[in-house]
N, C-alpha and C positions, 0 to 999 in steps of 0.2 A: 504494500500500500504506500503510495506516495505521501510525502510529508503534508501536502495541502489537503489530500483526501482524508488523512487521519485527523487533521485539525478540524475540518468541516464535520467529520463523523462525530468527534468529541463535543463539538459545539451544538449539535442537533438538540433541540429542546427535550426530546424523549430521553436522551442520555444524561442530560443535566438533571432532569427530574429523577431518574433512577439513581444517580449519584447522591442527590440530596436526600432521597428516601433511605438509601443505604446508610448514610451518615446518621440520620435520625434513629434508625433501628439500632445501630451500634451504640449510640449515646444512651438510648433507653435501657439496653442490656447492661451497659456499664453502670448506670445509676441503680438499676434494680439489683445487681449482684455485688455491689461494692460493700463489703463488710470490713470493718476495721479490727474486728476481733474474731477469734475462732469460737466455735460453739462451746468448747470447754471454758474459755475465758468469759463468754457471755453468761454461762450458767453460774458464775461466781458473783454476778451482779446481784445485790440484795434488793429485791423489789419490795420487800416488806416495809422499807422506809419511804416508799413512794406514797404520798398522801392523796394524790389526785391523778386523773387521767392525763392532765397536762404534764405533770412531773414524770409520769411513767413514759410518755411519748418522748419527752426531752431526754430521758435517761437512755433510750434506745436510739437516739438521734433521728427521730422521725416526728419532731415537733411540728413539721409542716402540715400534719394531718389533724391538728387540734380542732380546727373548725369542722372537719368531716365528722369527727366523733361527736362533737357538740350538736351538730345538726341532725345526726343520726340518733340522738337521745341517750348516748352513752355518757352519763354524768358521774359515774362512780366506777372504781376498779372492780367492784363486785359484779357489775353489769358486764364489764369488759371480759372478765374471766369466763363468761358463758358463751363467748363468741366462737364462731367457726368460720371456715373459709368463705361461705356464702355471705355471712354478715360483713366480713371485711370487704368483699367485693361490692356489696350493696352500698358501702360508704364511698364508693368511687375510687378505691385504691386499686389501681390496675397493674402496677408494676409487680411482677411475680416475686422478685427479691424482697420488696417491701412487705408483701403479703406474708411471705415465709418468715421474715424477721418478726413481724407482729405476732404471728401464731406461735413461733418458737418462744417468744417472750411470755406469751400467755401461758404456755405449758410450764415454763419455769416458775411463773408466779403461782400457779396452782400447786406445783410441787413444794415450793417454799411455804405456802400457806399450810399445806398438810403437815409438813415437818415442824412448823412452829406450833401447830395445834396438837400434835402428837396423835397417837392412835386412840380414837374414842370409840370403843366397842361397848355395846351394852353387855352388862354382866348377867 
């Protein structure tokens, strides 16, 4: 392919659109899967000291979703701990990595709550 042909090929609007969309997909994936800590390190975060949904979201570095949770009616951590993947998606959280981070954190909170309460079995 001649240099001029390649240049006009690359400047064609469909190829520019494809390049733009590819870059947007790459950016979304990077944002969704960017974790600063490993799962074992995250499990050492003590969520029992979080007093609000806002504090919890800030502690997992997803404070950008505070309004989503508020508009969805999640005003307490007790409500948050009952959430599942559908609930998270219904809040408009579409990045898979962010969904996973929220659900992992909820599982850790549940575990920490059970550990602080101890085993309460009826006698």
